Backbone as a printed PyTorch tensor [residue, N CA C, xyz], in Angstrom:
tensor([[[ 72.8110,  76.6210, 146.2530],
         [ 73.3550,  77.5030, 145.1540],
         [ 74.0570,  78.6790, 145.9740]],

        [[ 75.0670,  79.2230, 145.2160],
         [ 75.7690,  80.2980, 145.9000],
         [ 75.4160,  81.7610, 145.3960]],

        [[ 75.6610,  82.8180, 145.9700],
         [ 75.4650,  84.1150, 145.4460],
         [ 76.7990,  84.6370, 144.9310]],

        [[ 76.8170,  85.1640, 143.7560],
         [ 78.0350,  85.7870, 143.3550],
         [ 77.8610,  87.2340, 143.1910]],

        [[ 78.8690,  87.9920, 143.4860],
         [ 78.8100,  89.4120, 143.5110],
         [ 79.9780,  89.8830, 142.5310]],

        [[ 79.6010,  90.9680, 141.8510],
         [ 80.4710,  91.6020, 140.8620],
         [ 80.4750,  93.1080, 141.0180]],

        [[ 81.6680,  93.6920, 141.0370],
         [ 81.7360,  95.1730, 141.3570],
         [ 82.3620,  95.7570, 140.0020]],

        [[ 81.7760,  96.9050, 139.5730],
         [ 82.3120,  97.6640, 138.4060],
         [ 82.1980,  99.1220, 138.7140]],

        [[ 82.8670,  99.8530, 138.1250],
         [ 82.6750, 101.4580, 138.1330],
         [ 82.0910, 101.9500, 136.8160]],

        [[ 80.9530, 102.7620, 136.9480],
         [ 80.3540, 103.2750, 135.7650],
         [ 80.1080, 104.7640, 136.0820]],

        [[ 81.0100, 105.5160, 135.4030],
         [ 80.9110, 106.9570, 135.4150],
         [ 80.8510, 107.4530, 136.8940]],

        [[ 81.7820, 106.9260, 137.6900],
         [ 81.8950, 107.4360, 139.0520],
         [ 81.0180, 106.6560, 139.9430]],

        [[ 80.2000, 105.7410, 139.5510],
         [ 79.1850, 105.0340, 140.3610],
         [ 79.5700, 103.6980, 140.5950]],

        [[ 79.7320, 103.1190, 141.8200],
         [ 80.0170, 101.7860, 142.1160],
         [ 78.6880, 100.8600, 141.7060]],

        [[ 78.8450,  99.9420, 140.8250],
         [ 77.7880,  98.9760, 140.5450],
         [ 78.1630,  97.6780, 141.0410]],

        [[ 77.3350,  97.3260, 142.0080],
         [ 77.4980,  95.9090, 142.6220],
         [ 76.2900,  95.0840, 142.1000]],

        [[ 76.6700,  93.9960, 141.4090],
         [ 75.6150,  93.0850, 140.7370],
         [ 75.6990,  91.6520, 141.6620]],

        [[ 74.4920,  91.2200, 141.9320],
         [ 74.2920,  90.0990, 142.7650],
         [ 73.5380,  89.0600, 141.8610]],

        [[ 74.2180,  87.8630, 141.7610],
         [ 73.7630,  86.7900, 140.9240],
         [ 73.6500,  85.4790, 141.8030]],

        [[ 72.3140,  85.1250, 141.8220],
         [ 72.0070,  83.8470, 142.5780],
         [ 70.8360,  83.9440, 143.5470]],

        [[ 71.0360,  83.2940, 144.6740],
         [ 69.8600,  83.3800, 145.7150],
         [ 70.2770,  83.9410, 146.9470]],

        [[ 69.4720,  84.8110, 147.5360],
         [ 69.8980,  85.4950, 148.7420],
         [ 68.7670,  85.0870, 149.7870]],

        [[ 69.4640,  83.9320, 150.4110],
         [ 68.4330,  83.3340, 151.3980],
         [ 69.3260,  82.9950, 152.8400]],

        [[ 68.8050,  82.2950, 153.6420],
         [ 69.4580,  82.1250, 154.9690],
         [ 70.7240,  81.4780, 154.8580]],

        [[ 70.9070,  80.7090, 153.7080],
         [ 72.2290,  80.0640, 153.5730],
         [ 73.3660,  81.0170, 152.9910]],

        [[ 72.8530,  81.8070, 152.1520],
         [ 73.8720,  82.7360, 151.4600],
         [ 74.0750,  84.0580, 152.1900]],

        [[ 72.9220,  84.5210, 152.9090],
         [ 73.0120,  85.8220, 153.4070],
         [ 74.1920,  86.2360, 154.3620]],

        [[ 74.7390,  85.4690, 155.2080],
         [ 75.9490,  85.8580, 156.1570],
         [ 77.2020,  86.1820, 155.0830]],

        [[ 77.3330,  85.3170, 154.2700],
         [ 78.5770,  85.5180, 153.3310],
         [ 78.3010,  86.8090, 152.4080]],

        [[ 77.0720,  87.0110, 151.9750],
         [ 76.8330,  88.0850, 151.0520],
         [ 76.9140,  89.4050, 151.7390]],

        [[ 76.3650,  89.4080, 153.1270],
         [ 76.6290,  90.6340, 154.0010],
         [ 78.1000,  90.9150, 154.1520]],

        [[ 78.8920,  89.9780, 154.5300],
         [ 80.3510,  90.1950, 154.5100],
         [ 80.8950,  90.7720, 153.2090]],

        [[ 80.5200,  90.1520, 152.1830],
         [ 81.1190,  90.4770, 150.8940],
         [ 80.6850,  91.8840, 150.4860]],

        [[ 79.3640,  92.2300, 150.6950],
         [ 78.7840,  93.5530, 150.2690],
         [ 79.5120,  94.5450, 151.1460]],

        [[ 79.6270,  94.4600, 152.5270],
         [ 80.5230,  95.3500, 153.2050],
         [ 81.7540,  95.5170, 152.8310]],

        [[ 82.5690,  94.5590, 152.1980],
         [ 83.8430,  94.5630, 151.8530],
         [ 83.9680,  95.5590, 150.5180]],

        [[ 82.7570,  95.3140, 149.7170],
         [ 82.8770,  96.1090, 148.3170],
         [ 82.2550,  97.4020, 148.4460]],

        [[ 81.5550,  97.7260, 149.5050],
         [ 80.8210,  99.1360, 149.6770],
         [ 81.9080, 100.1460, 150.0090]],

        [[ 81.9790, 101.2450, 149.1730],
         [ 82.9430, 102.0730, 149.4260],
         [ 82.5040, 103.1040, 150.5800]],

        [[ 83.5270, 103.8360, 151.1300],
         [ 83.3630, 104.5760, 152.2900],
         [ 82.3280, 105.8230, 152.0610]],

        [[ 82.5150, 106.2050, 150.7870],
         [ 81.6450, 107.3790, 150.3730],
         [ 81.4600, 107.2090, 148.8850]],

        [[ 80.3240, 107.9490, 148.3810],
         [ 80.1090, 107.9310, 146.8810],
         [ 78.6670, 107.4560, 146.5680]],

        [[ 78.6820, 107.0000, 145.4430],
         [ 77.3950, 106.4950, 144.8540],
         [ 77.3880, 104.9720, 144.4940]],

        [[ 76.1900, 104.2870, 144.8940],
         [ 76.3800, 102.8690, 144.7270],
         [ 74.9360, 102.3670, 144.1580]],

        [[ 75.0160, 101.5600, 143.0650],
         [ 73.7870, 101.0080, 142.5700],
         [ 73.9610,  99.5210, 142.8700]],

        [[ 72.9800,  98.8510, 143.5410],
         [ 72.8960,  97.5760, 143.7760],
         [ 71.9170,  96.8080, 142.8040]],

        [[ 72.5660,  96.0520, 141.8340],
         [ 71.7680,  95.4390, 140.8400],
         [ 71.2950,  94.1750, 141.1010]],

        [[ 70.0430,  94.0120, 141.3610],
         [ 69.4400,  92.7380, 141.8240],
         [ 68.6380,  91.8690, 140.6190]],

        [[ 69.0510,  92.3960, 139.4850],
         [ 68.2320,  91.7480, 138.3480],
         [ 68.5880,  90.2380, 138.0610]],

        [[ 69.7220,  89.8120, 138.6700],
         [ 70.0600,  88.4090, 138.5470],
         [ 69.8580,  87.7570, 139.9970]],

        [[ 69.1530,  88.4340, 140.8100],
         [ 68.8390,  87.6320, 142.0480],
         [ 67.6840,  86.8180, 141.9510]],

        [[ 67.8100,  85.5640, 141.9090],
         [ 66.6720,  84.6810, 141.5920],
         [ 65.7710,  84.4680, 142.7090]],

        [[ 66.1860,  84.6900, 143.9350],
         [ 65.1630,  84.5110, 144.9680],
         [ 65.7270,  85.3690, 146.1810]],

        [[ 64.7410,  85.9350, 146.9810],
         [ 65.2830,  86.6500, 148.2440],
         [ 64.2120,  86.2140, 149.3180]],

        [[ 64.7430,  85.7940, 150.3590],
         [ 64.1020,  85.4050, 151.5990],
         [ 64.1500,  86.5960, 152.7200]],

        [[ 63.6290,  86.4660, 153.7970],
         [ 63.6130,  87.4540, 154.8910],
         [ 65.0290,  87.7340, 155.2200]],

        [[ 65.9190,  86.6990, 155.2270],
         [ 67.3060,  86.8420, 155.5360],
         [ 67.9430,  87.9500, 154.3600]],

        [[ 67.6360,  87.8500, 153.2660],
         [ 68.0360,  88.7220, 152.1470],
         [ 67.5280,  90.1120, 152.4160]],

        [[ 66.3060,  90.2070, 152.8570],
         [ 65.6680,  91.6020, 153.2660],
         [ 66.5210,  92.2700, 154.3510]],

        [[ 67.0200,  91.2200, 155.3020],
         [ 67.7320,  91.9480, 156.4340],
         [ 69.2080,  92.2490, 155.9250]],

        [[ 69.6510,  91.6190, 154.8730],
         [ 71.0830,  92.0550, 154.3650],
         [ 70.8300,  93.5340, 153.8660]],

        [[ 69.7130,  93.7450, 153.0270],
         [ 69.4990,  94.8930, 152.3880],
         [ 69.2690,  95.9790, 153.4650]],

        [[ 68.5370,  95.7270, 154.5720],
         [ 68.3700,  96.7090, 155.6580],
         [ 69.7620,  97.0200, 156.2270]],

        [[ 70.5540,  96.1320, 156.4530],
         [ 71.8740,  96.2640, 156.9980],
         [ 72.6490,  97.2980, 156.0350]],

        [[ 72.6500,  96.9810, 154.7620],
         [ 73.4340,  97.7530, 153.6840],
         [ 72.8510,  99.1440, 153.7770]],

        [[ 71.5240,  99.3220, 153.7910],
         [ 70.8660, 100.7490, 153.8570],
         [ 71.4170, 101.3590, 155.1000]],

        [[ 71.4580, 100.8400, 156.2390],
         [ 71.9970, 101.3460, 157.5680],
         [ 73.5800, 101.8060, 157.2870]],

        [[ 74.1950, 100.8800, 156.7090],
         [ 75.6110, 101.3450, 156.5280],
         [ 75.7020, 102.5410, 155.6150]],

        [[ 74.9690, 102.6830, 154.4700],
         [ 74.9330, 103.8010, 153.7470],
         [ 74.4920, 105.0400, 154.4520]],

        [[ 73.5620, 104.9580, 155.4010],
         [ 73.1140, 106.0880, 156.2200],
         [ 74.1870, 106.6130, 157.2360]],

        [[ 74.9950, 105.7060, 157.6060],
         [ 76.0850, 106.1390, 158.5650],
         [ 77.2770, 106.5810, 157.7440]],

        [[ 77.2130, 106.6910, 156.6010],
         [ 78.3960, 107.2400, 155.7600],
         [ 77.9820, 108.0660, 154.7650]],

        [[ 78.5750, 108.5510, 153.8490],
         [ 78.1590, 109.4970, 152.8880],
         [ 77.7050, 108.7940, 151.4540]],

        [[ 77.5010, 107.5160, 151.4850],
         [ 77.0110, 106.7160, 150.4470],
         [ 75.5890, 107.0870, 150.1470]],

        [[ 75.2260, 107.2250, 148.7810],
         [ 73.9600, 107.2770, 148.3220],
         [ 73.7360, 106.0190, 147.4860]],

        [[ 72.6110, 105.3250, 147.7500],
         [ 72.3650, 104.0320, 147.3360],
         [ 71.0410, 103.9370, 146.5630]],

        [[ 71.1530, 103.1410, 145.3360],
         [ 69.8970, 102.8780, 144.5480],
         [ 69.8570, 101.3310, 144.3180]],

        [[ 68.6420, 100.8910, 144.2130],
         [ 68.3900,  99.4350, 143.8450],
         [ 67.7580,  99.2620, 142.3970]],

        [[ 68.2060,  98.4300, 141.7710],
         [ 67.7170,  98.1630, 140.4120],
         [ 67.3860,  96.6690, 140.2260]],

        [[ 66.5110,  96.3930, 139.2140],
         [ 66.3000,  94.9500, 138.7980],
         [ 65.5010,  94.0970, 139.8040]],

        [[ 64.5810,  94.7430, 140.7030],
         [ 63.8750,  94.0390, 141.6220],
         [ 62.7790,  93.1290, 140.9950]],

        [[ 62.8200,  91.9590, 141.3250],
         [ 61.7970,  90.9630, 140.7630],
         [ 60.4910,  91.3700, 141.2430]],

        [[ 59.3360,  91.2790, 140.5930],
         [ 57.9790,  91.6120, 141.0120],
         [ 57.7370,  91.0800, 142.3430]],

        [[ 58.1150,  89.8380, 142.7720],
         [ 57.7600,  89.3250, 144.0880],
         [ 58.6100,  90.0180, 145.2400]],

        [[ 59.8250,  90.2010, 144.9530],
         [ 60.7560,  90.9980, 145.8250],
         [ 60.1710,  92.3770, 145.9880]],

        [[ 59.8410,  92.9480, 144.9710],
         [ 59.3850,  94.4210, 145.1030],
         [ 58.0590,  94.4550, 145.9520]],

        [[ 57.2200,  93.3570, 145.7690],
         [ 56.0570,  93.3890, 146.5540],
         [ 56.2880,  93.0780, 148.0550]],

        [[ 57.1940,  92.2220, 148.3570],
         [ 57.4730,  92.0920, 149.8320],
         [ 58.2670,  93.2120, 150.2630]],

        [[ 59.0750,  93.9660, 149.5500],
         [ 59.7430,  95.1900, 150.0650],
         [ 58.6630,  96.1980, 150.3060]],

        [[ 57.7240,  96.3840, 149.4820],
         [ 56.6220,  97.1770, 149.6010],
         [ 55.7410,  96.9920, 150.7580]],

        [[ 55.4430,  95.7700, 150.9580],
         [ 54.4040,  95.3350, 152.0760],
         [ 55.1640,  95.6190, 153.4830]],

        [[ 56.5610,  95.4070, 153.4650],
         [ 57.2050,  95.6320, 154.7780],
         [ 57.6970,  96.9660, 154.9990]],

        [[ 57.5950,  97.9830, 154.0040],
         [ 57.9490,  99.2320, 154.1170],
         [ 59.4230,  99.4440, 153.7120]],

        [[ 60.1280,  98.3980, 153.3280],
         [ 61.4480,  98.4880, 152.9780],
         [ 61.7250,  99.3160, 151.5970]],

        [[ 60.6590,  99.3590, 150.7490],
         [ 60.7700, 100.0380, 149.5260],
         [ 61.0830, 101.6080, 149.6930]],

        [[ 60.4200, 101.9820, 150.6800],
         [ 60.7070, 103.4580, 151.1130],
         [ 61.9570, 104.0120, 151.4790]],

        [[ 62.7980, 103.0400, 151.9370],
         [ 64.0840, 103.3620, 152.2640],
         [ 65.1400, 103.5720, 151.0990]],

        [[ 64.6990, 103.0360, 150.0380],
         [ 65.6520, 103.0220, 148.7680],
         [ 65.1860, 103.8810, 147.5800]],

        [[ 66.1710, 104.4280, 146.7500],
         [ 65.8640, 104.9420, 145.4910],
         [ 65.7360, 103.6080, 144.6150]],

        [[ 64.6190, 103.2800, 144.1140],
         [ 64.4300, 102.0800, 143.2180],
         [ 64.1450, 102.6390, 141.8010]],

        [[ 64.9950, 101.9090, 140.9040],
         [ 64.9610, 102.3230, 139.4940],
         [ 64.8640, 100.9710, 138.6750]],

        [[ 64.5670, 101.1570, 137.3170],
         [ 64.4700,  99.9710, 136.5460],
         [ 65.7750,  99.4140, 135.9550]],

        [[ 66.7550, 100.2100, 135.8460],
         [ 67.9440,  99.6460, 135.0820],
         [ 69.2290, 100.3210, 135.8330]],

        [[ 70.3210,  99.6260, 135.6280],
         [ 71.5420, 100.2710, 136.1330],
         [ 71.7650, 101.6910, 135.6620]],

        [[ 71.5160, 101.8350, 134.3520],
         [ 71.7370, 103.1710, 133.7150],
         [ 70.8650, 104.2180, 134.3800]],

        [[ 69.5660, 103.7500, 134.8420],
         [ 68.5960, 104.7720, 135.4470],
         [ 69.2360, 105.1410, 136.7880]],

        [[ 69.6830, 104.0750, 137.4800],
         [ 70.3870, 104.1540, 138.7810],
         [ 71.6240, 105.1190, 138.7770]],

        [[ 72.5300, 104.9150, 137.7590],
         [ 73.6600, 105.8900, 137.6250],
         [ 73.0170, 107.2060, 137.3960]],

        [[ 72.1330, 107.5160, 136.5540],
         [ 71.4520, 108.8060, 136.2460],
         [ 70.9500, 109.3690, 137.5060]],

        [[ 70.1120, 108.5600, 138.1900],
         [ 69.2320, 109.1530, 139.4310],
         [ 70.3210, 109.6600, 140.4490]],

        [[ 71.3960, 108.8190, 140.7030],
         [ 72.4100, 109.1860, 141.7260],
         [ 73.2030, 110.3480, 141.3220]],

        [[ 73.5860, 110.6240, 140.0660],
         [ 74.5270, 111.5830, 139.5820],
         [ 73.8020, 112.9910, 139.3010]],

        [[ 72.5290, 113.0510, 139.3010],
         [ 71.7090, 114.3270, 138.9980],
         [ 71.8810, 115.2160, 140.2560]]])
């Protein structure tokens, strides 16, 4: 299965939606595609509500995106984390790196306040 990415602008916030599986097979391509879609500055909500599965390779992609945001002026929020993904991110300490919200709308609001 592939991972599809979709980008849209909502009220000055870049929303990138991920649809599919983020695993060792899809992670290299997703990382490339995310880096290409990521703005140099601004606000980004990464919508994972349609991410069906995330392996440790997927967590690595999120960490790299976090680092990319830290080395620029991008503020980043995650939304739509499946309970198992949220649990793994919490157990590994990854959850503390991100602003985590329940919906894209909350992400846009959290980043624009």
